[in-house]
C-alpha positions, 0 to 999 in steps of 0.5 A, a space after each residue: 483529532 488525536 495525534 496518529 500519524 499515517 504514512 502512505 508509500 506509492 511505488 512508482 515506476 516510470 509515470 511521472 505525471 500519473 504520479 504527480 496527479 496522484 499526489 495533487 488529489 492527495 494534497 487536495 484534501 488538506 491532510 494534517 497527520 498523513 505524509 505521502 511517500 513515493 518509493 521508485 527504483 534508483 534508475 527511474 530518475 524521472 518519477 523523482 519529485 524535487 519537493 512537490 510539498 512538504 507533504 511529499 517525499 520521495 525514497 530510492 530504494 536498490 534495484 530488484 535483484 530477482 527476475 519478476 519485478 513489481 511492488 513487493 521488494 520496493 515496499 519492503 525495501 522502504 519499510 525500514 526508513 518507514 519506520 524511521 518516521 514512527 507512524 502509527 499507521 502504514 498504507 500502501 497504493 498506487 500511483 493511478 489511485 485518487 483520493 476522492 473523499 474530503 475527510 478521508 484521513 478522519 475516517 481511517 484515524 477513527 477507524 484506527 483507534 478500533 482496528 488494526 487494518 482499515 480499508 477504503 472504498 476503492 470505487 470498484 469493488 466492495 467490501 469483499 475486497 481490500 485493495 487499499 490497506 491502512 494497517 497498524 505500523 507495528 505489525 510490519 515491524 513485527 514482521 519484518 515486511 510490508 508484503 511477504 517477500 515470496 511475492 512480486 506484486 500481487 496478493 499483497 493487499 490479499 495478505 492484509 484482508 486474510 490477516 486483519 480477518 485472523 486478528 478480527 480486527 478489520 474494517 471496511 469504510 465505505 463512505 472513505 473513497 480513493 478511486 483506482 483507476 485501474 485499467 481492468 476496470 476500463 477507467 484508463 488504457 493499459 501501459 508498459 508498466 501495469 502490464 509488466 506486473 499482471 502478465 501470465 508469468 507474475 500472476 502464475 508466480 504470485 498465486 502459487 507463492 501466495 497459497 504456499 505461503 498462506 499454508 506454511 508461514 502465515 499462522 506463525 505470522 498471525 501470531 507475531 501480529 496479534 503479540 504486536 498489536 496487544 
């Protein structure tokens, strides 16, 4: 397998046990060219990990100054540090994901040789819903963000779904499984962390912000992304 570095960012808060389980599922697949990096708020020491293994890193980020909490601010704060490692592929997921398919890494790398955006089977949805984006790191560098900064938490995966199709460069991998243990799928109980980013205020804010972004800024960002991967 040719060299192809993958960096997976995982925002996490207040769920160290869940994050550890996710990391253990990642390490159990014995990835050779991938690194998992937890992105944590600076005031959340319980989620700092004292070197689970060399494949795991922790990146503290400044607290969000906006009223709505979510994953977008931490992801975008982590972008510059992530790009310093010069990955070919960036990805983001949550601490309630579990790596299932042993050769997920090989499948992602092979697909990424041909497509700018690829996404695995999250064991809840199908091809019509991207929830775990793996994407060309040059796009994040060109755009200046991993998810549109107007968002708090939701629709960040929808952004990569729409961008991949706008670039005519997206691939679904049905046999590459990373299970999402989301309470909405009945796979675990709702907790305070999940509730905080899935309430009516966040949903309405992100819905309006996303559609406004798509109508105004998205076309220009598509062109930036297209130039970045040419």
